[in-house]
N, CA, C and O of each residue as an XYZ file, in Angstrom:
908
protein
N    -111.959    -85.923    239.910
C    -112.431    -84.631    240.159
C    -112.637    -83.872    238.865
O    -111.764    -83.822    237.999
N    -113.811    -83.285    238.760
C    -114.191    -82.535    237.548
C    -113.718    -81.138    237.763
O    -114.028    -80.511    238.776
N    -112.960    -80.640    236.804
C    -112.317    -79.312    236.999
C    -113.439    -78.268    236.592
O    -114.443    -78.551    235.937
N    -113.119    -77.052    237.070
C    -114.041    -75.919    236.808
C    -115.009    -75.630    237.994
O    -115.538    -76.533    238.642
N    -115.200    -74.304    238.228
C    -116.036    -73.920    239.353
C    -117.491    -74.359    239.186
O    -118.083    -74.090    238.141
N    -118.077    -75.015    240.164
C    -119.495    -75.335    240.022
C    -120.310    -74.327    240.897
O    -119.836    -73.869    241.936
N    -121.487    -74.018    240.460
C    -122.374    -73.057    241.074
C    -123.554    -73.783    241.641
O    -124.242    -74.511    240.925
N    -123.821    -73.586    243.002
C    -124.914    -74.243    243.638
C    -126.211    -73.247    243.545
O    -126.182    -72.143    244.088
N    -127.218    -73.663    242.901
C    -128.350    -72.780    242.712
C    -129.550    -73.148    243.601
O    -129.793    -74.336    243.809
N    -130.269    -72.225    244.106
C    -131.575    -72.493    244.758
C    -132.624    -72.859    243.658
O    -132.390    -72.693    242.461
N    -133.796    -73.367    244.142
C    -134.761    -73.730    243.104
C    -135.277    -72.592    242.144
O    -135.507    -72.821    240.957
N    -135.444    -71.368    242.714
C    -135.909    -70.349    241.789
C    -134.785    -69.912    240.860
O    -135.036    -69.534    239.716
N    -133.536    -69.960    241.349
C    -132.362    -69.633    240.517
C    -132.224    -70.595    239.419
O    -131.944    -70.206    238.286
N    -132.420    -71.906    239.717
C    -132.300    -72.886    238.783
C    -133.303    -72.783    237.694
O    -133.005    -73.065    236.533
N    -134.617    -72.341    238.084
C    -135.586    -72.129    237.125
C    -135.305    -70.976    236.217
O    -135.566    -71.026    235.015
N    -134.751    -69.896    236.824
C    -134.383    -68.716    236.057
C    -133.333    -68.903    235.057
O    -133.403    -68.362    233.954
N    -132.276    -69.720    235.443
C    -131.197    -70.087    234.512
C    -131.778    -70.977    233.365
O    -131.436    -70.804    232.195
N    -132.626    -71.886    233.732
C    -133.200    -72.832    232.740
C    -134.021    -72.040    231.727
O    -133.887    -72.267    230.524
N    -134.909    -71.067    232.206
C    -135.737    -70.360    231.216
C    -134.922    -69.382    230.358
O    -135.126    -69.239    229.153
N    -134.004    -68.730    231.038
C    -133.068    -67.852    230.296
C    -132.239    -68.579    229.230
O    -132.029    -68.073    228.128
N    -131.775    -69.782    229.595
C    -130.920    -70.595    228.650
C    -131.761    -71.127    227.533
O    -131.315    -71.180    226.387
N    -133.016    -71.536    227.853
C    -133.829    -72.075    226.835
C    -134.203    -71.004    225.747
O    -134.249    -71.306    224.554
N    -134.461    -69.766    226.202
C    -134.834    -68.683    225.377
C    -133.639    -68.270    224.509
O    -133.762    -68.055    223.303
N    -132.425    -68.163    225.200
C    -131.222    -67.805    224.418
C    -130.842    -68.858    223.402
O    -130.439    -68.547    222.282
N    -130.980    -70.139    223.815
C    -130.561    -71.197    222.839
C    -131.538    -71.232    221.671
O    -131.080    -71.467    220.552
N    -132.842    -71.020    221.830
C    -133.791    -70.866    220.710
C    -133.469    -69.813    219.750
O    -133.667    -69.926    218.541
N    -132.921    -68.689    220.373
C    -132.526    -67.509    219.525
C    -131.302    -67.767    218.811
O    -131.154    -67.297    217.683
N    -130.368    -68.501    219.383
C    -129.065    -68.757    218.801
C    -128.614    -70.177    219.125
O    -127.873    -70.359    220.092
N    -129.015    -71.168    218.381
C    -128.586    -72.581    218.651
C    -127.121    -72.877    218.616
O    -126.727    -73.999    218.934
N    -126.262    -71.904    218.235
C    -124.859    -72.186    218.177
C    -124.288    -71.923    219.611
O    -123.111    -72.184    219.859
N    -125.083    -71.434    220.497
C    -124.615    -71.099    221.928
C    -124.509    -72.369    222.697
O    -125.462    -72.786    223.354
N    -123.316    -73.020    222.624
C    -123.178    -74.299    223.339
C    -123.236    -74.112    224.853
O    -123.719    -74.988    225.570
N    -122.734    -72.945    225.351
C    -122.868    -72.712    226.784
C    -124.330    -72.652    227.262
O    -124.653    -73.142    228.345
N    -125.172    -72.072    226.481
C    -126.600    -71.975    226.961
C    -127.353    -73.353    226.852
O    -128.177    -73.724    227.687
N    -126.999    -74.053    225.768
C    -127.563    -75.465    225.619
C    -127.055    -76.320    226.915
O    -127.822    -77.070    227.519
N    -125.828    -76.154    227.247
C    -125.189    -76.849    228.306
C    -125.842    -76.519    229.598
O    -126.166    -77.420    230.373
N    -126.053    -75.247    229.867
C    -126.758    -74.700    231.109
C    -128.240    -75.241    231.131
O    -128.748    -75.596    232.195
N    -128.890    -75.295    229.992
C    -130.243    -75.824    229.967
C    -130.243    -77.283    230.361
O    -131.053    -77.693    231.192
N    -129.364    -78.074    229.793
C    -129.249    -79.442    230.053
C    -129.001    -79.747    231.536
O    -129.574    -80.690    232.083
N    -128.150    -78.951    232.178
C    -127.849    -79.197    233.588
C    -128.990    -78.817    234.485
O    -129.383    -79.580    235.369
N    -129.534    -77.615    234.256
C    -130.592    -77.168    235.186
C    -131.926    -77.885    235.051
O    -132.782    -77.777    235.929
N    -132.110    -78.629    233.936
C    -133.376    -79.353    233.764
C    -133.188    -80.869    233.894
O    -134.147    -81.637    233.968
N    -131.876    -81.272    233.918
C    -131.640    -82.690    233.766
C    -131.117    -83.443    234.989
O    -130.669    -84.580    234.837
N    -131.150    -82.870    236.187
C    -130.681    -83.614    237.342
C    -131.359    -84.943    237.534
O    -130.659    -85.940    237.709
N    -132.701    -85.031    237.512
C    -133.267    -86.381    237.744
C    -132.896    -87.428    236.696
O    -132.789    -88.618    236.994
N    -132.694    -86.936    235.402
C    -132.234    -87.856    234.397
C    -130.835    -88.281    234.621
O    -130.551    -89.456    234.388
N    -129.939    -87.471    235.042
C    -128.545    -87.791    235.312
C    -128.490    -88.752    236.607
O    -127.682    -89.678    236.679
N    -129.306    -88.490    237.499
C    -129.384    -89.442    238.648
C    -129.742    -90.864    238.213
O    -129.165    -91.820    238.730
N    -130.714    -91.030    237.242
C    -131.057    -92.259    236.790
C    -129.977    -92.947    236.048
O    -129.771    -94.151    236.199
N    -129.211    -92.123    235.165
C    -128.100    -92.640    234.472
C    -127.031    -93.067    235.405
O    -126.396    -94.098    235.186
N    -126.804    -92.322    236.432
C    -125.697    -92.711    237.444
C    -126.105    -94.048    238.087
O    -125.227    -94.899    238.228
N    -127.268    -94.287    238.460
C    -127.776    -95.563    238.969
C    -127.591    -96.708    238.021
O    -127.199    -97.798    238.437
N    -127.881    -96.476    236.667
C    -127.699    -97.510    235.771
C    -126.159    -97.865    235.601
O    -125.770    -99.026    235.481
N    -125.387    -96.852    235.602
C    -123.905    -97.037    235.460
C    -123.340    -97.844    236.583
O    -122.441    -98.660    236.383
N    -123.891    -97.610    237.843
C    -123.458    -98.347    238.975
C    -123.863    -99.734    238.989
O    -123.200   -100.537    239.646
N    -124.920   -100.117    238.310
C    -125.328   -101.512    238.218
C    -124.683   -102.289    236.962
O    -124.919   -103.482    236.773
N    -123.929   -101.597    236.195
C    -123.374   -102.148    234.928
C    -121.896   -102.338    235.167
O    -121.253   -101.403    235.644
N    -121.291   -103.529    234.856
C    -119.809   -103.703    235.106
C    -118.946   -102.661    234.376
O    -118.047   -102.050    234.954
N    -119.272   -102.477    233.023
C    -118.451   -101.498    232.265
C    -118.772   -100.070    232.796
O    -117.885    -99.222    232.899
N    -120.028    -99.839    233.118
C    -120.373    -98.498    233.632
C    -119.703    -98.207    234.940
O    -119.308    -97.067    235.186
N    -119.564    -99.175    235.769
C    -118.830    -99.000    237.061
C    -117.437    -98.708    236.879
O    -116.842    -97.921    237.615
N    -116.847    -99.370    235.838
C    -115.439    -99.006    235.553
C    -115.235    -97.632    235.014
O    -114.224    -96.983    235.280
N    -116.198    -97.189    234.256
C    -116.160    -95.748    233.824
C    -116.235    -94.828    234.931
O    -115.496    -93.844    234.954
N    -117.145    -95.085    235.940
C    -117.280    -94.242    237.122
C    -116.067    -94.295    237.972
O    -115.698    -93.260    238.527
N    -115.384    -95.446    238.132
C    -114.208    -95.612    238.932
C    -113.050    -94.801    238.273
O    -112.362    -94.048    238.963
N    -112.848    -94.951    236.994
C    -111.617    -94.369    236.354
C    -111.905    -92.885    235.879
O    -110.979    -92.096    235.686
N    -113.206    -92.553    235.704
C    -113.577    -91.270    235.198
C    -112.768    -90.850    233.971
O    -112.101    -89.819    234.064
N    -112.760    -91.519    232.874
C    -111.989    -91.080    231.684
C    -112.631    -89.760    231.192
O    -113.815    -89.486    231.387
N    -111.737    -88.951    230.526
C    -112.276    -87.730    229.998
C    -111.897    -87.788    228.518
O    -110.827    -88.236    228.107
N    -112.908    -87.275    227.732
C    -112.663    -87.185    226.267
C    -112.018    -85.779    226.012
O    -112.695    -84.835    225.602
N    -110.742    -85.690    226.262
C    -109.953    -84.494    226.080
C    -108.704    -84.965    225.242
O    -108.419    -86.155    225.100
N    -108.017    -83.967    224.723
C    -106.865    -84.234    223.880
C    -105.834    -85.101    224.579
O    -105.323    -86.057    223.995
N    -105.534    -84.782    225.788
C    -104.584    -85.507    226.554
C    -104.824    -86.954    226.759
O    -103.900    -87.730    227.003
N    -106.114    -87.335    226.657
C    -106.457    -88.810    226.943
C    -106.869    -89.544    225.708
O    -106.775    -90.771    225.688
N    -107.333    -88.861    224.646
C    -107.784    -89.546    223.439
C    -106.916    -89.368    222.217
O    -107.261    -89.883    221.153
N    -105.819    -88.672    222.320
C    -104.931    -88.374    221.196
C    -104.441    -89.675    220.475
O    -104.105    -89.645    219.291
N    -104.410    -90.806    221.221
C    -103.931    -92.067    220.644
C    -104.909    -92.552    219.515
O    -104.530    -93.340    218.648
N    -106.224    -92.030    219.565
C    -107.069    -92.426    218.514
C    -106.532    -92.053    217.153
O    -106.850    -92.728    216.173
N    -105.751    -91.034    217.051
C    -105.190    -90.562    215.713
C    -104.142    -91.583    215.192
O    -103.742    -91.495    214.031
N    -103.713    -92.501    215.987
C    -102.716    -93.442    215.617
C    -103.298    -94.834    215.383
O    -102.538    -95.780    215.174
N    -104.632    -94.990    215.411
C    -105.255    -96.229    215.177
C    -105.373    -96.608    213.724
O    -105.479    -95.739    212.859
N    -105.357    -97.924    213.439
C    -105.427    -98.425    211.983
C    -106.750    -98.017    211.366
O    -107.739    -97.763    212.053
N    -106.731    -97.966    210.111
C    -107.885    -97.611    209.295
C    -109.072    -98.522    209.623
O    -108.866    -99.702    209.906
N    -110.277    -98.021    209.595
C    -111.522    -98.720    209.808
C    -111.745    -99.102    211.297
O    -112.758    -99.733    211.598
N    -110.852    -98.749    212.222
C    -111.156    -98.965    213.630
C    -112.085    -97.779    214.106
O    -112.259    -96.771    213.421
N    -112.609    -97.969    215.225
C    -113.513    -96.944    215.842
C    -112.626    -95.718    216.171
O    -113.043    -94.584    215.938
N    -111.473    -95.926    216.682
C    -110.558    -94.763    217.047
C    -110.199    -94.040    215.783
O    -110.226    -92.810    215.770
N    -109.870    -94.716    214.740
C    -109.509    -94.086    213.392
C    -110.693    -93.288    212.929
O    -110.515    -92.152    212.489
N    -111.948    -93.842    213.008
C    -113.173    -93.151    212.484
C    -113.436    -91.863    213.304
O    -113.792    -90.820    212.756
N    -113.256    -91.972    214.572
C    -113.441    -90.823    215.545
C    -112.401    -89.701    215.164
O    -112.754    -88.536    214.982
N    -111.162    -90.106    215.062
C    -110.062    -89.145    214.709
C    -110.418    -88.476    213.398
O    -110.353    -87.250    213.306
N    -110.786    -89.225    212.394
C    -111.233    -88.727    211.046
C    -112.335    -87.800    211.190
O    -112.289    -86.727    210.588
N    -113.348    -88.108    211.943
C    -114.553    -87.302    212.146
C    -114.087    -85.869    212.778
O    -114.503    -84.815    212.298
N    -113.294    -85.902    213.764
C    -112.852    -84.636    214.355
C    -111.930    -83.946    213.453
O    -112.058    -82.729    213.325
N    -111.055    -84.544    212.839
C    -110.055    -83.883    211.915
C    -110.702    -83.153    210.719
O    -110.448    -81.984    210.427
N    -111.543    -83.934    210.069
C    -112.177    -83.282    208.867
C    -113.076    -82.140    209.169
O    -113.394    -81.360    208.271
N    -113.492    -82.005    210.358
C    -114.305    -80.864    210.866
C    -113.626    -79.856    211.611
O    -114.258    -78.883    212.022
N    -112.270    -79.999    211.852
C    -111.508    -79.194    212.695
C    -112.072    -79.011    213.996
O    -112.039    -77.913    214.551
N    -112.639    -80.122    214.564
C    -113.049    -80.024    215.992
C    -112.014    -80.414    216.960
O    -111.094    -81.159    216.621
N    -112.122    -79.955    218.120
C    -111.199    -80.406    219.222
C    -111.977    -80.959    220.409
O    -112.951    -80.357    220.862
N    -111.553    -82.073    220.890
C    -112.304    -82.674    222.068
C    -112.301    -81.723    223.310
O    -113.074    -81.971    224.235
N    -111.472    -80.658    223.366
C    -111.281    -79.793    224.427
C    -112.266    -78.643    224.364
O    -112.187    -77.776    225.234
N    -113.184    -78.553    223.419
C    -113.949    -77.409    223.169
C    -115.311    -77.458    223.963
O    -116.085    -76.503    223.903
N    -115.590    -78.569    224.697
C    -116.906    -78.586    225.397
C    -116.849    -77.743    226.586
O    -115.851    -77.769    227.305
N    -117.907    -76.954    226.858
C    -118.018    -76.120    228.137
C    -118.026    -77.058    229.387
O    -118.525    -78.183    229.345
N    -117.483    -76.563    230.428
C    -117.479    -77.368    231.661
C    -118.878    -77.421    232.374
O    -119.718    -76.538    232.199
N    -119.067    -78.443    233.137
C    -120.348    -78.600    233.914
C    -120.209    -77.660    235.123
O    -119.186    -77.627    235.807
N    -121.340    -76.865    235.360
C    -121.319    -75.892    236.463
C    -122.466    -76.034    237.469
O    -122.389    -75.488    238.570
N    -123.508    -76.748    237.110
C    -124.705    -76.709    237.978
C    -125.062    -78.019    238.562
O    -126.218    -78.202    238.943
N    -124.146    -78.966    238.667
C    -124.505    -80.198    239.316
C    -124.096    -80.190    240.877
O    -123.105    -79.599    241.306
N    -124.986    -80.918    241.653
C    -124.731    -80.830    243.082
C    -123.534    -81.629    243.643
O    -122.928    -81.229    244.637
N    -123.194    -82.790    242.975
C    -122.272    -83.705    243.569
C    -121.254    -83.977    242.466
O    -121.470    -83.639    241.302
N    -120.072    -84.633    242.884
C    -118.982    -84.907    242.012
C    -119.468    -85.964    240.999
O    -119.204    -85.855    239.801
N    -120.232    -87.060    241.540
C    -120.691    -88.068    240.710
C    -121.625    -87.546    239.580
O    -121.475    -87.851    238.397
N    -122.560    -86.765    240.037
C    -123.506    -86.177    238.877
C    -122.750    -85.207    237.961
O    -123.080    -85.089    236.781
N    -121.766    -84.531    238.482
C    -120.982    -83.626    237.529
C    -120.221    -84.494    236.553
O    -120.060    -84.096    235.400
N    -119.737    -85.676    236.960
C    -119.010    -86.529    236.061
C    -119.988    -87.109    235.077
O    -119.671    -87.110    233.887
N    -121.135    -87.597    235.451
C    -122.072    -88.151    234.513
C    -122.573    -87.064    233.496
O    -122.747    -87.364    232.315
N    -122.792    -85.846    233.954
C    -123.135    -84.854    232.960
C    -121.975    -84.548    232.085
O    -122.175    -84.319    230.892
N    -120.805    -84.527    232.575
C    -119.622    -84.314    231.714
C    -119.464    -85.425    230.691
O    -119.208    -85.188    229.510
N    -119.624    -86.650    231.184
C    -119.486    -87.830    230.362
C    -120.507    -87.792    229.145
O    -120.179    -88.048    227.986
N    -121.705    -87.461    229.529
C    -122.783    -87.363    228.513
C    -122.417    -86.290    227.489
O    -122.688    -86.463    226.301
N    -121.844    -85.253    227.897
C    -121.521    -84.155    226.984
C    -120.327    -84.549    226.019
O    -120.276    -84.221    224.833
N    -119.346    -85.318    226.706
C    -118.117    -85.597    225.903
C    -118.271    -86.762    225.004
O    -117.504    -86.880    224.048
N    -119.228    -87.660    225.239
C    -119.311    -88.840    224.336
C    -120.179    -88.476    223.065
O    -120.334    -89.290    222.155
N    -120.689    -87.321    223.050
C    -121.632    -86.889    221.960
C    -120.855    -87.123    220.600
O    -121.460    -87.681    219.684
N    -119.662    -86.759    220.443
C    -119.010    -86.980    219.151
C    -118.778    -88.448    218.897
O    -118.753    -88.827    217.726
N    -118.609    -89.300    219.865
C    -118.542    -90.780    219.691
C    -119.840    -91.201    219.006
O    -119.812    -91.922    218.008
N    -120.944    -90.764    219.525
C    -122.276    -91.174    219.036
C    -122.413    -90.685    217.601
O    -122.928    -91.432    216.769
N    -121.969    -89.444    217.256
C    -122.008    -89.050    215.811
C    -121.337    -90.117    215.007
O    -121.914    -90.583    214.025
N    -120.116    -90.543    215.378
C    -119.431    -91.499    214.555
C    -120.168    -92.830    214.447
O    -120.324    -93.395    213.365
N    -120.614    -93.306    215.599
C    -121.243    -94.660    215.594
C    -122.494    -94.760    214.863
O    -122.791    -95.794    214.264
N    -123.296    -93.657    214.884
C    -124.585    -93.633    214.187
C    -124.412    -93.029    212.794
O    -125.391    -93.036    212.048
N    -123.299    -92.525    212.391
C    -123.046    -91.968    211.056
C    -123.868    -90.761    210.730
O    -124.420    -90.624    209.638
N    -123.935    -89.898    211.694
C    -124.717    -88.714    211.552
C    -123.969    -87.403    211.287
O    -122.996    -87.114    211.983
N    -124.371    -86.642    210.352
C    -123.590    -85.339    210.078
C    -123.803    -84.342    211.312
O    -124.585    -84.596    212.228
N    -123.090    -83.277    211.247
C    -123.201    -82.309    212.289
C    -123.958    -81.124    211.870
O    -123.829    -80.067    212.488
N    -124.740    -81.232    210.858
C    -125.661    -80.095    210.389
C    -126.926    -80.163    211.365
O    -127.009    -81.005    212.259
N    -127.885    -79.212    211.115
C    -129.051    -79.073    212.015
C    -129.863    -80.382    212.022
O    -130.348    -80.794    213.076
N    -130.015    -81.033    210.869
C    -130.743    -82.346    210.837
C    -130.066    -83.365    211.638
O    -130.677    -84.045    212.463
N    -128.765    -83.488    211.401
C    -127.977    -84.569    212.071
C    -127.991    -84.401    213.565
O    -128.141    -85.375    214.301
N    -127.832    -83.143    214.037
C    -127.837    -82.889    215.427
C    -129.223    -83.119    215.987
O    -129.306    -83.608    217.114
N    -130.266    -82.829    215.345
C    -131.607    -83.005    215.835
C    -131.869    -84.511    215.933
O    -132.477    -84.954    216.908
N    -131.436    -85.295    214.972
C    -131.687    -86.740    214.923
C    -130.860    -87.398    216.153
O    -131.333    -88.318    216.821
N    -129.709    -86.896    216.364
C    -128.946    -87.419    217.507
C    -129.571    -87.014    218.912
O    -129.449    -87.763    219.880
N    -130.178    -85.920    218.980
C    -130.896    -85.472    220.177
C    -132.026    -86.507    220.467
O    -132.272    -86.875    221.615
N    -132.668    -86.936    219.430
C    -133.843    -87.953    219.586
C    -133.190    -89.262    220.298
O    -133.792    -89.849    221.197
N    -131.989    -89.651    219.857
C    -131.355    -90.778    220.352
C    -130.902    -90.482    221.804
O    -131.054    -91.331    222.683
N    -130.370    -89.333    222.038
C    -129.866    -88.983    223.366
C    -131.141    -88.882    224.344
O    -131.060    -89.284    225.504
N    -132.246    -88.362    223.854
C    -133.445    -88.401    224.647
C    -133.896    -89.815    225.082
O    -134.230    -90.061    226.241
N    -133.886    -90.687    224.135
C    -134.341    -92.082    224.335
C    -133.339    -92.824    225.363
O    -133.720    -93.680    226.162
N    -132.072    -92.401    225.241
C    -131.042    -93.009    226.169
C    -131.040    -92.424    227.556
O    -130.732    -93.114    228.528
N    -131.392    -91.115    227.660
C    -131.187    -90.500    229.010
C    -132.392    -89.742    229.503
O    -132.435    -89.328    230.662
N    -133.383    -89.550    228.632
C    -134.621    -88.859    229.049
C    -134.325    -87.461    229.533
O    -134.963    -86.953    230.455
N    -133.329    -86.838    228.885
C    -133.100    -85.414    229.171
C    -134.093    -84.445    228.575
O    -134.297    -84.422    227.361
N    -134.714    -83.641    229.430
C    -135.644    -82.677    228.751
C    -134.977    -81.796    227.705
O    -135.594    -81.489    226.685
N    -133.730    -81.379    227.929
C    -132.988    -80.581    226.997
C    -133.005    -81.127    225.560
O    -133.131    -80.374    224.594
N    -132.876    -82.436    225.452
C    -132.834    -83.145    224.211
C    -134.145    -82.945    223.455
O    -134.174    -82.598    222.274
N    -135.202    -83.177    224.180
C    -136.585    -82.956    223.533
C    -136.779    -81.639    223.134
O    -137.307    -81.432    222.041
N    -136.379    -80.562    223.966
C    -136.525    -79.168    223.647
C    -135.678    -78.755    222.471
O    -136.027    -77.881    221.677
N    -134.487    -79.462    222.396
C    -133.536    -79.128    221.216
C    -134.213    -79.623    219.865
O    -134.188    -78.964    218.825
N    -134.814    -80.846    220.005
C    -135.510    -81.327    218.736
C    -136.624    -80.348    218.337
O    -136.736    -80.016    217.158
N    -137.441    -79.883    219.271
C    -138.438    -79.015    218.982
C    -137.909    -77.727    218.376
O    -138.412    -77.238    217.365
N    -136.886    -77.194    219.020
C    -136.328    -75.973    218.579
C    -135.684    -76.104    217.164
O    -135.834    -75.251    216.288
N    -134.968    -77.223    217.019
C    -134.284    -77.425    215.729
C    -135.268    -77.585    214.607
O    -135.095    -77.011    213.532
N    -136.298    -78.360    214.847
C    -137.282    -78.592    213.751
C    -138.038    -77.276    213.377
O    -138.460    -77.107    212.233
N    -138.189    -76.406    214.302
C    -138.716    -75.092    214.032
C    -137.944    -74.292    213.095
O    -138.475    -73.401    212.432
N    -136.655    -74.592    213.013
C    -135.733    -73.812    212.126
C    -135.528    -74.484    210.771
O    -134.867    -73.931    209.892
N    -136.080    -75.646    210.612
C    -135.969    -76.402    209.303
C    -136.653    -75.613    208.196
O    -137.639    -74.912    208.426
N    -136.098    -75.745    206.967
C    -136.859    -75.334    205.817
C    -137.951    -76.313    205.636
O    -137.972    -77.349    206.301
N    -138.905    -76.013    204.720
C    -140.000    -77.040    204.427
C    -139.441    -78.316    203.928
O    -139.958    -79.368    204.304
N    -138.408    -78.323    203.097
C    -137.809    -79.426    202.551
C    -137.036    -80.271    203.670
O    -137.113    -81.499    203.702
N    -136.335    -79.575    204.523
C    -135.609    -80.173    205.633
C    -136.621    -80.830    206.624
O    -136.373    -81.904    207.171
N    -137.737    -80.153    206.821
C    -138.711    -80.701    207.814
C    -139.329    -81.929    207.328
O    -139.544    -82.861    208.102
N    -139.650    -81.988    205.996
C    -140.230    -83.186    205.446
C    -139.203    -84.361    205.474
O    -139.589    -85.495    205.757
N    -137.936    -84.105    205.191
C    -136.916    -85.118    205.251
C    -136.710    -85.668    206.671
O    -136.594    -86.876    206.881
N    -136.669    -84.735    207.637
C    -136.450    -85.092    209.011
C    -137.617    -85.983    209.468
O    -137.341    -87.061    209.993
N    -138.835    -85.634    209.317
C    -139.978    -86.360    209.877
C    -140.216    -87.715    209.106
O    -140.696    -88.701    209.665
N    -139.855    -87.689    207.826
C    -140.096    -88.867    206.982
C    -138.932    -89.994    207.130
O    -139.153    -91.204    207.092
N    -137.725    -89.427    207.294
C    -136.525    -90.293    207.214
C    -135.789    -90.371    208.623
O    -135.650    -91.450    209.199
N    -135.344    -89.224    209.123
C    -134.477    -89.197    210.262
C    -135.153    -89.567    211.526
O    -134.616    -90.387    212.269
N    -136.324    -89.010    211.837
C    -137.038    -89.275    213.017
C    -137.395    -90.739    213.251
O    -137.127    -91.295    214.316
N    -138.007    -91.357    212.235
C    -138.419    -92.807    212.369
C    -137.147    -93.678    212.651
O    -137.152    -94.589    213.479
N    -136.065    -93.331    211.903
C    -134.821    -94.172    212.117
C    -134.295    -93.948    213.527
O    -133.939    -94.906    214.215
N    -134.238    -92.638    213.984
C    -133.649    -92.289    215.258
C    -134.499    -92.956    216.393
O    -133.976    -93.495    217.368
N    -135.775    -92.883    216.203
C    -136.589    -93.450    217.322
C    -136.377    -95.005    217.460
O    -136.437    -95.564    218.555
N    -136.132    -95.648    216.312
C    -135.817    -97.117    216.403
C    -134.423    -97.330    216.875
O    -134.177    -98.224    217.685
N    -133.441    -96.495    216.372
C    -132.018    -96.781    216.694
C    -131.764    -96.484    218.166
O    -130.958    -97.162    218.803
N    -132.417    -95.513    218.693
C    -132.171    -95.183    220.125
C    -132.650    -96.233    221.090
O    -132.066    -96.390    222.162
N    -133.702    -96.963    220.743
C    -134.327    -97.992    221.478
C    -133.710    -99.399    221.360
O    -133.793   -100.256    222.239
N    -133.082    -99.544    220.174
C    -132.549   -100.894    219.938
C    -131.119   -101.178    220.366
O    -130.674   -102.324    220.417
N    -130.393   -100.058    220.682
C    -128.898   -100.219    221.038
C    -128.754   -100.396    222.553
O    -129.688   -100.224    223.336
N    -127.584   -100.733    222.885
C    -127.281   -101.033    224.332
C    -127.303    -99.596    225.095
O    -127.422    -98.515    224.517
N    -127.171    -99.777    226.454
C    -127.144    -98.466    227.211
C    -125.804    -97.780    226.930
O    -124.779    -98.236    227.436
N    -125.779    -96.752    226.179
C    -124.587    -96.132    225.608
C    -123.785    -95.374    226.649
O    -122.599    -95.095    226.474
N    -124.479    -95.045    227.753
C    -123.723    -94.302    228.859
C    -122.882    -95.355    229.701
O    -122.084    -94.977    230.559
N    -123.086    -96.600    229.432
C    -122.375    -97.581    230.219
C    -121.252    -98.206    229.386
O    -120.760    -99.276    229.746
N    -120.837    -97.585    228.303
C    -119.809    -98.010    227.409
C    -118.560    -97.253    227.737
O    -118.574    -96.027    227.847
N    -117.366    -98.049    227.912
C    -116.043    -97.398    228.050
C    -115.411    -97.293    226.679
O    -114.563    -98.106    226.312
N    -115.830    -96.278    225.915
C    -115.583    -96.180    224.480
C    -114.036    -96.230    224.210
O    -113.587    -96.795    223.213
N    -113.241    -95.611    225.146
C    -111.808    -95.442    224.872
C    -111.110    -96.803    224.814
O    -110.073    -96.933    224.165
N    -111.637    -97.768    225.451
C    -111.033    -99.161    225.433
C    -111.383    -99.883    224.194
O    -110.911   -101.000    223.985
N    -112.221    -99.282    223.324
C    -112.570    -99.995    222.084
C    -112.101    -99.310    220.826
O    -112.496    -99.677    219.719
N    -111.202    -98.251    221.009
C    -110.709    -97.575    219.881
C    -109.978    -98.488    218.845
O    -109.988    -98.178    217.654
N    -109.363    -99.577    219.278
C    -108.624   -100.366    218.386
C    -109.525   -101.434    217.743
O    -108.969   -102.248    217.006
N    -110.747   -101.517    217.922
C    -111.658   -102.438    217.415
C    -112.314   -101.927    216.103
O    -112.480   -100.721    215.927
N    -112.688   -102.866    215.173
C    -113.312   -102.509    213.928
C    -114.603   -101.818    214.159
O    -115.412   -102.272    214.968
N    -114.839   -100.684    213.447
C    -116.057    -99.860    213.634
C    -117.308   -100.644    213.429
O    -118.250   -100.526    214.213
N    -117.348   -101.448    212.392
C    -118.621   -102.210    212.104
C    -118.858   -103.250    213.197
O    -119.998   -103.537    213.563
N    -117.693   -103.843    213.742
C    -117.867   -104.794    214.845
C    -118.463   -104.192    216.149
O    -119.335   -104.770    216.798
N    -117.967   -103.070    216.462
C    -118.472   -102.387    217.678
C    -119.877   -101.966    217.536
O    -120.665   -102.044    218.478
N    -120.197   -101.527    216.385
C    -121.613   -101.191    216.046
C    -122.495   -102.467    216.210
O    -123.577   -102.346    216.783
N    -122.134   -103.564    215.787
C    -122.930   -104.786    215.917
C    -122.918   -105.229    217.377
O    -123.953   -105.672    217.874
N    -121.845   -105.133    218.054
C    -121.827   -105.520    219.524
C    -122.729   -104.618    220.323
O    -123.357   -105.070    221.280
N    -122.809   -103.403    219.973
C    -123.664   -102.459    220.765
C    -125.019   -102.226    220.204
O    -125.779   -101.366    220.648
N    -125.311   -103.055    219.170
C    -126.741   -102.959    218.606
C    -127.043   -101.658    217.875
O    -128.192   -101.224    217.798
N    -125.952   -101.022    217.319
C    -126.159    -99.681    216.782
C    -126.586    -99.823    215.255
O    -126.007   -100.610    214.507
N    -127.568    -99.064    214.868
C    -128.060    -99.071    213.549
C    -127.588    -97.738    212.919
O    -128.158    -96.696    213.240
N    -126.591    -97.736    212.055
C    -126.133    -96.506    211.455
C    -127.285    -95.861    210.551
O    -128.080    -96.575    209.941
N    -127.320    -94.537    210.507
C    -128.340    -93.818    209.783
C    -128.246    -94.173    208.291
O    -127.167    -93.995    207.725
N    -129.307    -94.666    207.607
C    -129.227    -94.932    206.203
C    -129.130    -93.603    205.433
O    -129.595    -92.566    205.907
N    -128.516    -93.652    204.231
C    -128.392    -92.528    203.391
C    -129.795    -92.172    202.819
O    -130.401    -92.983    202.119
N    -130.304    -90.945    203.126
C    -131.684    -90.656    202.584
C    -131.705    -90.614    201.060
O    -132.777    -90.747    200.469
N    -130.541    -90.429    200.392
C    -130.574    -90.389    198.980
C    -130.707    -91.866    198.344
O    -131.024    -92.049    197.168
N    -130.445    -92.827    199.201
C    -130.572    -94.239    198.688
C    -131.986    -94.687    198.976
O    -132.331    -95.805    198.594
N    -132.782    -93.948    199.582
C    -134.148    -94.413    199.931
C    -135.001    -94.515    198.643
O    -135.000    -93.576    197.847
N    -135.691    -95.574    198.433
C    -136.566    -95.633    197.274
C    -137.953    -95.494    197.600
O    -138.802    -95.526    196.709
């Protein structure tokens, strides 16, 4: 059961929330609640496709059955993992940025428990993907990860976020994004496994480089090392 009150919207209400959220998120990209609302109100068909893929995948089915949550109560053991493991890298990523896994806004606009969980899971594994792909949490890093998320889930919100983020780049950032990050992200998102079907929490004790190889993940190259 996904906690938090859910709101059932009619078609015109859903459109109004989507438009309002899109406008607000463009004005202030730091508003995670608006970005979340945009993702939910425009993403139902995409989440339905993800749900069907998860049902057909053994590990995905296990995730749906157990419904693990990326919250402090369930992932705190990552902070006790040995160095160079996936769990250790995740804990380091969160700790050095003073992030909490409990900070994600709840899902509010999904029609069913299954879709609410898939939307929640997509939101909560975002930081795992940052770790696996080696992306920073600045505007360029978030935009690059949204490219991968779009390729993995075909969420309209991801495409809109990339468009909105690139509009806020400086000229230098824009050149770097389109010459380095975008080509890499387009390739990385297509070459890896179905990331929504991974039970990440069961791999915390495994070596980070090994899980990257197992899941076909290409970490982002350092743009400063590019010749």
